[in-house]
N, C-alpha and C positions, 0 to 999 in steps of 0.2 A: 254428246250422248249422256243420258242419265243412267246411273247405275241402279237407282231405286226410284220408283214412282208410286205414289199413293194417290188414288183418284176417288174422291167422293166417299171416303171411308166412314162407315157407321159401325160402332161397337155398342152392344147392349149386354147388360148383366141382368137377366130377368126382364123386368119391365123398365128398368132404368137405362136411359141412353147416356153413355159416358163420353162417346166420341160421335160428333155429328157433322157429316159432309166435309171431312178433312181431306185436303189435297196438298201434297208437297212433293218435292223432287230433290234427290241428292245427286249432283253431277259427278261424273267419273273423276276420281282422284281428288275430290273436294270434301269439305266438311260443312254440314248443315247443323246449326245449333237449334235444338227444339227446346224452347224455354217457356216456363209458366210455373205458377205456384202449385203446391200440393193439391191434387184433385182436379187438375186442369185437363187430364186425359193423356198426358205425354207417355206414360208407361203403357197405357192401354194401346196406343198406336204401336209401340215397340212390340208388345206381345202379339198383336195381330200380324205384324210383319213376319215374325219368326214362327208363327203357327201355334202359339200358346193359347190363343182364343180365336174363334171363328167369327169373322166379321158378319154383321147383319146386312151389310150393303157395301157397294163400292168395289174397287179392284186394287190389287197390289202387283206390281211388275218389277222383276229383277232382271236387269239386262234385256228388257223388252219382253220377257216371258212372264205371263201371269202365274202366280203361285196358288191361286184359288181354284184352278181347274183340277180335274182328276187326271192322273197319268204320270209317267216317269219324267216328262219334261218339267212339270210343275214341281215335282220332288227335287230334281236336280237344281232348279232355280232357287228354291227355298234354302237348300243346303249352302248356297253361296252367301247367305246372311248368317252371321254369328253374333251372339249377344254377350256382352260383358256386364255382369250384374253389379248392383250397387254395393252390396256388403261382401267384401272378400273373406270375412270370417265365416259366414254361413255358406258361401258359394263352393267351398272345397270340402270334400268328405274328410273328416279328421282322422279316419282309420285307413285312408288310402294315401300312399306316397304321392308326392307331386308328379313324379315321373309316370306312375301308373294312371293318374288322373288325366295327364296330357295325352298319353298313349291311347287311352280309351276314346278320346275325342277325335282321333284320326279316322274313326268310322264314318264321320260326316262327309268324308271325301268320296265315299262309295267305292273305294278301292280296297283290295286285299294287300295287307302289309305283312312282310315277314317279321319275325321277332327282331332280327338285327336292324331292319329298316326302321322299325319303331324306336329302337334304342337310339339310333343315329338322329332320327327326326326329333325326338325329345331333347336330346343334347343341343341340337341346333336351335330349337325354339327357346330353350332356356338361355342360351348365350345371346339370342336376339333381343331378349327382354332384360338383359344384364343381370341374370341370376347364374351363379356358378354351376355348370352342368354336373359337377361332381356331387352336387347336393340333390340329385334326382331321386335318391333313395330315402330322403327324409320326409317326415310327416309335416302337414301344414302348420302345426303348433310350433315348429322350430323357426318360423319366419315372422317378421314384423308385418303390420298391416299393409304398408306400402309394397313390401316384397310379395305378399299374397296377392295383391291386386295385379302386380306384374305377372304372376304365375297364372292368374285367371285370363289375362290377355293372351299369354302363350297358349293356353288351352283353347281359346277361341280361334287363334291362328292355326291350330292343328287341323281345323276343318277346311283350310285353304279358302277363306271367304274373299269375295270381292267387295262386300259391304260389311262394315263392323258397326254394331249399335252399342254405344257406350252409355249405359243408363245410370246417371248420377255416380260415376265411377270415382269421384274425388270427395264426395260428401261425407263418407265415413272415415276419411283420412285426416291426419294432422295437417295443418297448413304447411308445415315445413316439408312435407313429402308430396303435397298435391302438385306442385310445379314439376317434380320429377316424372310423375305419371303423365301429365299433359305433354311434357317434352318428348316422352317415349312415344306417345300416340302420333305426334307430328313426325318423329323420326321414322316410325314404321310406315306411315303414309307415304313419305318420300321414297322409302326403299321398295315398297310393295305396290304402290299405286292404289292403296285402299281408298274407298269412299266411306265416309264416317257420318253416321247420324248420332250427334252428341246431345244427350238429354241432360238438362240441368235446370235448377231454379236460380242458379247463381249467374247473373249477367256479366259479372267481371270475368268469370271463368269462360263463359261462352264467347265473350269478346276476344279473349286471348287466342282461342283455338279455332274459331269458326270463320268460314268465308262468307256464309250467309246465315241469316237468323229467321226462324219461324216462331212467332209468339202465339201461345194458346191460352185460352181462358174458357172455363166451363164447357170443355169439349169441342171448342171451335177455334179456328185460326182467326186472330184479330188483325195481324199484319205480318208481312214477310218481305225480306229484301236483303241487299248486300249489307254486311255487318256494320261497317263504320258509318255508312250513310244512314242506315235505319237508327242506330243508337245515337248518332249525332242530332238527328231531327225526327224523333218518333212521331207518327201521325196519330196513334191511338192513345187515349188517356191512360189505359191500363199499362202500356209499355212505359209511359212516363212514371207511373207509380213504381214499377219494378226498378227502374233506373234510380229513382230517388231513394230507394231502400238499400242501394249498394253503399256500404261504408266507404267513405273517401277521407283520407287523412287530411285534416285541416280545413275541410269545406264540405258543403252538402250540395249535391247535384240539383239544380233547378232548371226549369225551362220557361221561356217567355211564351205567352199566348200570342 
């Protein structure tokens, strides 16, 4: 079963079509890497899935339920998708403690939480992303970039999602901490059965974390398939260009025609 399905998605900003007839699926408990250069339409797909933009066409289904219809079922379905933003420094309110920020996000579950339940939930989520729960009362400025990104992941998990969208979550981080965030996502997926749409321009990162890859260019899908197979023998010249741009110590990736 697919946790997330996007079918014939079209996104327009004014007269400009930025996503054209995009179809993809994230299987239950798996990771789909959505890759392409800046301006390829990746983030517009994510924004449409979580409801930040209204599609001009197509359908989006979460757990088989369309999120574009009116009614409570559509609202519940869309709440099952949570987005982790690219920049952990701007994603958190600098005047709000990290505990308050995570507690606020529990509203996405649609349930009423007592004060004590929120406190316990916040502590559990911080521990789950390897942040000391005793630091729940601190402001975001007290944390490093990698720690802040883990806090934003905890905030996304507060909504009890079945699908997590990670939009360039390592691009603003030092190389030394990127691996820790990627490993955390894999750990959480194993623990919670999460399905992940992982958006990146970095094919090396996508290869590490993704089960399948979808390559976008100019708002369209150019190819899609199982990660190792697609990256070992890409069919589209654009995918080859992306691979050849990946820094490789001691050699450069090339492909035979």
